[in-house]
C-alpha positions in Angstrom: 0.0 0.0 0.0 1.3 3.5 -0.9 2.0 5.8 2.0 -0.8 8.2 1.0 -3.2 5.4 1.1 -1.9 4.2 4.5 -2.4 7.7 5.9 -5.9 7.8 4.6 -6.7 4.6 6.4 -5.1 5.9 9.6 -7.1 9.1 9.4 -10.3 7.1 8.8 -9.6 5.0 11.9 -8.9 8.0 14.0 -12.2 9.6 13.0 -14.2 6.5 13.6 -13.5 6.5 17.4 -15.8 7.7 20.1 -15.6 11.4 21.1 -16.9 12.9 24.3 -18.5 15.9 22.6 -21.6 16.3 20.5 -21.4 18.1 17.2 -23.0 21.1 18.7 -20.4 21.2 21.5 -17.6 20.8 18.9 -19.0 23.8 16.9 -19.1 25.9 20.1 -15.5 25.1 20.8 -14.3 25.6 17.3 -15.9 29.0 17.0 -13.4 30.3 19.6 -10.5 28.7 17.7 -11.3 30.6 14.4 -8.9 33.1 12.9 -11.7 35.2 11.2 -10.0 36.1 7.9 -10.3 38.4 5.0 -7.4 38.4 2.5 -8.9 39.8 -0.7 -7.6 42.5 -3.0 -11.0 44.2 -2.6 -10.7 44.5 1.2 -11.8 47.9 2.5 -11.9 49.5 5.9 -15.6 48.9 6.2 -15.2 45.2 5.4 -12.4 45.0 8.0 -14.4 46.9 10.6 -17.5 44.7 10.0 -15.3 41.6 10.4 -14.0 42.9 13.7 -17.6 43.5 14.9 -18.4 39.9 14.0 -15.3 38.6 15.8 -16.3 40.4 19.0 -19.9 39.0 18.6 -18.6 35.5 18.0 -15.6 35.8 20.3 -13.2 34.2 17.8 -9.5 33.7 18.6 -8.2 36.4 16.1 -8.9 38.5 13.1 -6.4 37.9 10.2 -5.9 40.6 7.6 -3.2 42.0 5.3 -0.6 44.3 6.9 -2.3 47.5 5.7 -5.1 46.9 8.1 -3.1 45.9 11.2 -3.7 49.2 13.0 -7.4 49.3 12.1 -7.9 45.8 13.5 -5.9 46.5 16.6 -8.0 49.6 17.3 -11.2 47.8 16.8 -10.2 44.9 19.1 -8.6 46.8 21.9 -9.6 45.3 25.2 -11.7 42.5 23.6 -9.3 39.6 24.2 -9.1 38.9 20.4 -5.7 38.8 18.7 -4.7 40.9 15.7 -3.1 38.5 13.1 -1.6 39.5 9.8 -0.1 37.7 6.9 3.4 39.1 6.3 6.8 38.3 4.8 5.8 38.0 1.2 2.4 36.3 1.4 1.2 34.3 -0.4 4.1 33.2 -2.7 7.0 34.1 -0.4 9.1 35.1 -3.5 10.8 38.2 -2.0 14.3 38.8 -0.8 14.6 38.2 3.0 15.4 41.9 3.7 12.0 42.8 2.2 10.2 40.1 4.1 11.8 41.3 7.3 10.8 44.9 6.7 7.2 44.0 6.0 7.1 41.9 9.2 8.7 44.7 11.3 6.3 47.3 10.0 3.3 45.0 10.6 4.4 44.4 14.2 4.8 48.1 14.8 1.3 48.7 13.5 -0.2 46.4 16.1 -0.1 42.8 14.9 0.0 40.3 17.8 0.5 37.4 15.4 2.3 36.9 12.1 1.4 34.2 9.5 4.3 33.7 7.1 4.8 31.3 4.2 8.0 29.2 3.7 10.0 29.6 0.5 8.5 26.7 -1.3 10.7 27.0 -4.3 13.8 26.9 -2.1 12.4 23.9 -0.3 11.6 22.0 -3.5 15.2 22.7 -4.7 16.5 21.2 -1.5 17.8 24.5 -0.1 16.5 23.6 3.4 19.1 26.0 5.0 17.5 29.0 3.3 14.0 27.9 4.4 15.1 27.5 8.0 17.1 30.7 8.1 14.1 32.7 6.9 11.8 31.2 9.5 14.4 31.8 12.2 15.1 35.5 11.1 11.3 36.3 11.1 10.8 34.6 14.5 13.7 36.7 16.0 11.8 39.8 14.8 8.6 38.5 16.3 10.1 37.8 19.7 7.2 37.0 22.0 4.6 37.6 19.3 3.1 34.4 17.8 4.6 33.1 14.5 2.5 30.8 12.4 4.4 29.2 9.6 2.5 28.2 6.5 3.9 25.2 4.8 1.6 25.3 1.7 1.2 21.5 2.0 -0.6 21.2 -1.3 2.6 22.2 -3.1 5.0 20.0 -1.2 4.3 16.9 -3.3 4.8 14.1 -0.7 4.2 13.1 2.9 7.9 13.1 3.5 8.2 16.7 2.3 5.4 17.7 4.7 7.2 16.1 7.6 10.5 17.7 6.7 8.9 21.2 6.2 7.1 20.8 9.6 10.4 19.9 11.3 12.3 22.8 9.7 9.6 25.3 10.8 9.5 24.0 14.3 13.2 23.8 14.7 13.6 27.4 13.7 11.0 28.9 16.0 7.4 28.3 14.6 4.8 28.6 17.3 2.2 27.1 15.0 2.5 25.2 11.7 -0.3 25.9 9.2 -1.4 24.1 6.1 -2.1 26.7 3.5 -2.6 30.2 2.3 -5.9 29.3 0.7 -4.6 30.6 -2.5 -3.6 27.3 -4.1 -5.5 24.5 -5.9 -5.0 22.1 -3.0 -5.4 23.7 0.5 -6.0 21.9 3.8 -6.4 18.2 3.8 -6.9 15.8 6.6 -4.0 13.7 5.4 -1.6 16.7 5.5 -2.8 17.7 9.0 -2.4 14.1 10.2 1.3 14.2 9.2 1.8 17.6 10.8 0.1 16.3 14.0 2.5 13.3 14.0 5.4 15.7 14.0 3.9 17.9 16.7 3.3 14.9 18.8 7.0 13.9 18.6 8.1 17.3 19.7 5.5 17.3 22.5 7.1 14.2 23.9 10.2 16.3 24.4 8.0 19.0 26.1 8.1 21.3 23.1 4.5 22.3 22.4 3.6 23.6 19.0 0.2 24.7 17.6 -1.6 23.5 14.5 -3.7 25.6 12.1 -5.6 24.0 9.3 -6.6 26.7 6.8 -7.8 26.8 3.2 -11.1 25.5 1.9 -12.6 24.7 5.3 -15.9 26.5 4.8 -18.6 24.2 6.2 -19.3 22.3 9.5 -19.1 19.0 7.7 -15.5 19.8 6.5 -14.4 21.4 9.8 -15.5 18.9 12.5 -13.2 16.1 11.2 -10.2 18.5 11.8 -11.3 19.0 15.4 -11.7 15.3 16.0 -8.3 14.5 14.4 -6.5 17.0 16.7 -8.4 15.7 19.7 -7.7 12.1 18.8 -4.0 12.6 18.3 -3.1 15.2 20.9 -5.9 15.2 23.4 -8.0 17.9 25.0 -5.0 19.9 26.0 -4.6 21.0 22.4 -8.2 22.1 22.0 -7.5 25.7 23.0 -6.5 28.9 21.1 -2.9 28.8 22.2 -2.4 25.5 20.4 -5.2 25.1 17.8 -6.6 27.6 15.3 -8.7 27.2 12.2 -8.3 29.7 9.4 -11.7 30.6 8.0 -14.2 33.3 7.0 -17.5 31.7 5.9 -17.1 28.9 8.4 -17.6 31.1 11.4 -21.2 32.0 10.5 -22.1 28.3 10.2 -20.4 27.5 13.5 -22.2 30.3 15.2 -25.6 29.3 13.9 -25.1 25.6 14.7 -23.7 26.2 18.2 -26.8 28.3 19.0 -29.5 26.3 17.3 -28.1 22.9 16.4 -29.1 23.3 12.8 
């Protein structure tokens, strides 16, 4: 059996187990794990302001926007207990010189971002230049300091389970606080199989008391697609990981469905 098929079987086995939560309870928990996101070229202040109002109403974990809107989000969320997250460092393709990436991250932090979502240099990774990939993650984490760094692997472009494992390790070894599946800008975004591999890596680091978060993102737009990610994280890492400091979901439309279902169960 090919490794991809073996992983699919293991994921199916994990999801077939018994879980101590109803779907309604899962939706309630997931709502508070959402990074409520808008990353469109047509974003406006009004759209961002409206998103912040929704985040406060739903009490999501964060609002994630482009760097231009960092200060706007920070102002709207002041005192609300919701993080300001921004993509930075050459999102989504990461095809910029490191100095430019660092400048963007630095300015984004100065403008109020609590969390940075960066993308690894996939081209460098696929060429086997793992040193460059790691050095860029490390340099951006050094800038971030105590701010949270989520490292997007763009798993749909990495071509093999082994590459997903290797990219996960490189990100964690160089300071990632979270590893994240996707920008949502590629043909293949989050998959349960990719997240399973990432969770295996996180579990290995956790055994050495190094806790790293997981963020599935990209294409998770319905309750039916979201719940299996929650169950997979719970099955592999336990209830300890089901909290905003270790588990996020990147989404926009999903939040409305979670809110509706957690209130009404339909």
